[in-house]
Every structure is written in C-alpha cells, then in structure tokens.
C-alpha positions, 0 to 999 in steps of 0.5 A: 803667924799663918799666911792668910791670903784673904787679907791681901788686897789688889795692891798687894799683888804688885809684890807677887812674882810667879817665877820659873827657873829655866835652863839646859841640863847641868847649867845649875838651875837647881843650885840657883833655886837652892841659893834663892831659898837659902837667901830668903830664909826659906831654908837654913842650910844650903842644899847641894845636888851632888849630896842629894840634899836639895829641896826641889829635887826631893824625889828619890830618882832625882837625887839618885840621878842628880837631875831635875825630873819633875817641876817643883813649886816653892814659895818664899818671901824676900824684901816684901815680895812673895815669890812663887818659884817653879824649878823646871827640868832641863832634860829634853825628855821632860820638856812637857813639864816645862811647857805646863809650868810656863803656861802659868808663869809671869816671868822666868830666869834663864840660867846659862853655863858661863863656859858653854853659853846657849846649849841645845835645850836652852834654845828649846825652853827659850822658844817655849817661853816665847810661845807664852810671851813670858818675860825673862832675865838671863843669869850666866852661872858658873863664872868661877869655872875655867874658861868662863866668859861672860861676853861669849855667853852674851854673844851666844844669846844674841846669835842663837836665841835672836834676843837683845841681851843687855849685860848689866853687870861686869865680873870682878875677877875671872875663873877661880879668882871670880869674887863679885860683880860691878852693877853697871846701873848703880855703878857700885861693886858687890864682892862676896867673901869666901867661906861665909855669906858676907858681902861688901857694897863699895865703889868700883875698884880703880882697876875696873873703873875705866872698863866699867865706864866703857860698858855703862856707856855701851849699855846706855847706847843699847837701851837708848836704841829701844827706849824713847826716854833713854834716847832723849837723855842719851842724845844730850851727850850725858849719861842716861840717869840711873833712874831712867836706865832702871825704868827702861830695863823694867819696861824692856824686860816686861815687854820682851824687847830685851833681856837683862843679863846678870852673872854669878856663881850659884854654888859659891853664892855669888850674885844671887842677891842681885838676881833677886833684886832684878826679879823684884824690880824688872819682872812682872807681877800678876797685875802687869800681865794681860787678863786671861781670856776664856772660851766655852760658855764664857767665850771671849770673856776676860778676867783680870787678876782681881780677888773680887772676880769670879774664881778662875784657876788652871791646873798645871800639875797633878801628883799622887802622894802617900797622903792623897792626890795633890792638884797644883793650880795657878789662881788667875782671878777671884778667891778660892777658900777651903770647902768651896765647890768649884767646876771643872769647866771642861769636864762639866764636873763639880769638885770640892776643895778639901785643903789649900796648901802653900807649896815648898816642894816636898813640904806644905803649909796649909792656908785658909784661902788663895787669891788671884796671882797665887800658885798653890796645891789643893787636896780633894779634887778627885778627877781634874787633870793637868790643863783643866780649868777650875772655876766658879760654877756660877761663872764658867770659863774654859782657859786654853790648856798647854799643848801635849806633845805626841810621844816618840818612844814606846816600850811594851810592859808587863807584870812579872806575876799574873796576879799583879796585872790589875795593879800594873794597869791601875799604876799605869793609868795613875801615871798617865793622869799625872803626866799627860805626855805619857800614854798607855794603850793595848796593842790590838794584835798581841794584847800587850800593854804599850807605854809611850813617852818622850824618850828613853829616860822618860820611860825609864823614870816612869817604869822605875817610879812604878817599881818603887811606889807600887813594889811591882816587878815589871818586864820591859821590852826594847824601846821602839820609836813612834813612826808616822806616815805622810803623802808625797804625791797628789790625787784629784777628784776621788769620788766616794758614795756612801749608801746604806739601806737596812730598813728605816732611815737610810744613809746617803753621802756623796763626796769628791776630794783632792789630797795633797802634801801639807808640807812640800818638803815631806817633813809631815808637820814637824812635831807641832800641834795637830793643826799643823799636821792636817788641813781641810777646806771646802771649795763646794759652791751652790750649797751642794754640801751644807755647812754642817755636812762639810764639818762632818766630812772633816771629822771623818777625814781626821778619823782616817788619819789614825792609821795609815796604809804603810804600816798602820802608823798615824798619818800626818802632813795631809791637805784635803780639799772637798771639791764636790758632793751631793745629798739626799733629801731624807737619807743624808746626815752628819753621820753619813757624811762623816763615814763618807769622809773617813772611807774617802780619805782611806781610799785616797791614802791607798792610791796616793804615794806614801812615805814613812817618817821617823822622829829625828833629834839634834845631837850635841856631842862634847868630846876630847879632840883626840876622840872626834874621829871616832865620834864622827864615824859612829854618828855616820854609822847611825845615819847622822848628818853633821851640821856643825863643829866647834873647838874650845879648850881642848874639846870639840863640840859636834852637832848632828841630826840623827834618827831617834831610833839610832840613838838607843844605847848611844850613851854607853857607846860614846863612853867607850869611844871617848874613854868616859870623857864624852857627853851628849845632849839631844833636842827633838827637831821633828820628823823626816822621811826614812831613806830608801834602803833603811830598815826602820824598827817595827811598831812595839809588840 
C-alpha cells in the first residue's frame, strides 16, 4: 500500500524521527546507516563500503573513493516509527553538507571509532550540532577492533567535546571476542551469534554481574546529579528504578544536558537494534522541538509542527539528476500536495510542485503529499536554492538559512576545446547551484574562470563530476589558497568629503571615521560568519548624520572590504566607528553617503598598517613510531607548529597547526616518509598572519 501522509494526524508525528548520522571520516557511519536500513527491512542485503554496494553512497565517486561525499536522505520504518535518516559526509572538505543537513534535523547519532575515540572532524560536527541545538546519542563503533576501549572513548567525549557522556551499555567480550552488550537500564544481556542475525536476550552472565551492578550504580549516580526525580530516588539509598532512569535519559538527551553512549560493531551487525530502540525512545519527534520562527513579512511569527498550519518548508539540498532537478526540503508546518503552487519567500518567486518523493538515496517512491515533520524531495521547483524557504503564498515566512562558509582554495579551470567553453560555464553554474560552498568567478585581469571551494578534495570531486556527467575535457590549474587582509594598526579622525555636481541634483556627504582591528590577536575573524569579520558603530550625536545615512555609510564600508590594498584580497577583522559628519539640505542622499563610506574606508586601509592572513588547519597525523621523526621534520618544513603528541599501540598521533597552502601534495609525501603506513586528517581552524619572510602564493591566475 502506498504511503499517504495526508492520513497522518498530529498525534502520529510523535512517531517521526528526523535523524542524522555524524562522524569523523572512516568511523563507520555509512556502515551504521546500511545496517539500520537492513534491520528495518528497507534493504534485503547488507551494503558494504569496500564492495561499493551501499545504498547511501550511491554516487560513482563515493564508491570509487570509499567515502561519503554527498549527504544522502533515506526513509524507513521501524517498530511503529518513521525514521527519516540523513547520512552525512565525514571529510572536512564537505562540512557544509553537514551544516545544511543539521539545520533540518531533530536529532543525531554521533559515531565514534572505539580505538581512536573523538577525532578532529568529530569535534567539528559536534560543534555544528551544538550550534543548532540538535540532541545526540553517541554510538562507539568497531568494538571488535584490536585496541577497542569503550571507557577511553567515553573519556575522550567528556574531555574533548565537553559533554556529559552516560554509558548505558557494558560490552560483552573484547576485540575479536566482542559478542554483545549488557543493557544497564534493563540489566539484561543481548548477544549476537556470528554468521547470522540471531540475537539472544538473557540475564546478565555471572562473570559480568558484579561489573554490571557497579556500572549501573555509577549510571544512577551520574543521572541523579542531573535529574530531580532520579535524585529523589537515589537519595533513598535504593537503585533508581528502570522506569525513572529511562525517563531521565530521555529528558536529559532531548534537553542536551547529557549524551547516552551505546556501543557495538556495525560491520558485524552487533548493537544496531538497541541503537534504534534508543533513537525511538530518547531522541525527539517534530512535536518535541520548538516551533520554527520566521522573518521578513512574517517577522517573529512561529509555526508549529502541525499539518493544519500554513505550509512552511526549508530547502536544504538541490541536486540534478538525469530525469530532472530534485529539491530536498524539510516540511516544518502545514501540508504540501502535488500540484500546489508555493512561494520562494526570499526570492518572491512562485514555484509549482510537480511530484513529491519519499527518498531512499538514489531511489524514490512517489507520494501524494507531505506533512509537517516530513523530509522529502520535490520535482518541479525550478530556481529555489539550498537555504530557500518555500511556503504558502497567502502566509509568507522566511526561515533562517544555514550559513555558507567562505571558500579557502581555488583553481583555474578551462575547457580543453574552445567549442566546450559555453558547456563548461553552464556546468559550473549548475554545480554552484547544487553546492553553495562552491563559487565560480571570472578573473578580471586574465579572463580565466576560477572555481573556489573548501579544499583540494572538494575541488577534485567537483571537477570530476563535470567530467563524468558532461563528458567534458577540462584543464585545471594549480590549487591556490584564499588569502585575506586585516588591519594591525589604528587610524583616527580620517575625513572624507564626497562632493559631486554635474547638473541637476548634486551629491554631498561628509564623514569622519576611526578604524581599528576587530580582533586584537590579529586573527581577522577566524572563518565564522560575516558578522564576526566586520563591526560598525556610530557615535555621532545631535543628528548631524541622520540614521538612514548612517546605514548607508555602513553599507559603503562593507563595499570597501571586497578588495584590500596589499594584494586585492578581501579584508576582514575591521572595526569602523563613524565619529562625525555633515549633510547638505538638498544634495545629501543615501547614495552619496554610501559612496563616501566606501572611499573613506579605502583611504583608511591605505593609511593604516595591514597584514596578510592565510587559512590554517589542524592536522592530525597517525604514523608508526619509527617514522615520527621524519613526520615532525616534514611538518616543520611546512611551517607547522606541533600542538600535541600521543602514543598508542605502536603508533604515534601528532597534532599540528599548518598553513593550508603548505599541505598541497602532503598525502603522497606522507606515504613516502612512512612507507605507506601514515594517514592524516585536517580540520579548518581559521586564519593567521603570514609571518615575515614567508612567500605566500599569489591569487590564482
């Protein structure tokens, strides 16, 4: 029977879970996703990453590289619950895919490697989830690996993520002998038989009984510190009841006060069913999260997850397929039906919904409608981009879109054949539409097309996608990083008068500004949103510059930040204060004051001491102990600054901060210095001043 969301009531929304799978690359999140799909009956065969048979990694590049590149949405049913699941990328270059996914999720499972614990990208995705207030459950995967240690993983969650982890399971066996878990809430053992899906639910084995009782007591104590009812029971001297403990875990998880920690081995299908049970019991439904709040015409208006409300949805992903454009959206309120005309609230453009699809990665099932709480794909929307709000034309509302990170690496691209130039331009425009973290521009001096993104791999994937999908031969230049400029000194009382008279109405604006660094450490606003790159305020009194002209001066200053005096790079980390000004009764206008603001700040930037900033990343290198010396020497040659080093099981893990420009080609160099046994991961940390004597790359030409 076809799924028909129109039959769903508000009560049914309590059974919906909009869930994301988050992790560092290679922690096993795609395998976790595949086992969930298999267990729920959504697939009838276990997909394997190494075989290229996974459902969510369906793109040819994902299967070739063995990593998740594009966030994939799938829907499945389990134990009366509808689970809309998004498998997100783990590589730092695709962090924007994670950002857009987290914006529309109600809960998440964070997957950690039982040997490595919290890794660099684990920290990044955790902070992204914090930003959106997404409740999480932790799943410590690969418990069957040599060196697996649940307690060490829990410690790393506490120490590196500053969370309150609550281990609710005790592993049965270790490493290759890992066979199951003890559920500390129910005090029951669940064991899986090798070679099939058989699972037994039995009392805790005698050999683990004392340890299980001790850990349950620790769990009771930790929960009692956070939950009033659990504290009341704990203070009586008796154990916290199973019902109270389960209720407390649900409330602590949904509030973000604590994180329940489960464990297993997704590859061997151990621990997935308890994980699903925890998702259903502890993570929130659409009714458990606050109503969305909008702006623009509906400024301050809230809309709850109710099918009877005016339709409101947020686009979080756009992708082109051989059969047309797919627009993925989260329905926050109301009901969306096939054939409806909706409004792109930001662009003030109408769109017609041709088809509505229940998504299963690369395959889809058509449905008649979608209601509040659903995550679906629609066909027929021609122009809405990721971050757009689609809503009822009679009740417009603009939802806050996820932020888009500034690109840090660029390459010049060109078609090998001049006849393909127009096709390449069209393909690049379509690519930037699908992925807002990619940008395309034409270099004003050389006329070359420059493609910018979040890293080498990001750009490699983008170029390869064009080659495969369009059959184009493309030439690609050497990667170049995106530099910034910032002020490192101050200038006070800079005066600029803008006077223009060429017949008719003239232009007059008089401004006085002070300029100073926004960040005293000179970091220039480490890679966050625009609000942290520039600050503007006015101290003008007595109405000498009207309020509307003050806004125009600020807009002009922002215009001036596009190109700095050192090398034409964008300027960041600037604080501007408008201290005085004057107007003309007839010739002053917003245009005149915007022009004055632009030229005043440009003049100030030529006067004040400036510094060049370069993007820096935290590099975590894992290498054999006997190769650590070579690794450290190579990092030093790349202007790296070592910040930490640990040793475990014959290998060393070195953490260093390195300029991004120095890491091009590092993968092959590391393999050579470690005989192929070294690996590394990176995490963006922002910008830092280029030291005196360093020779940064020039902008791409």
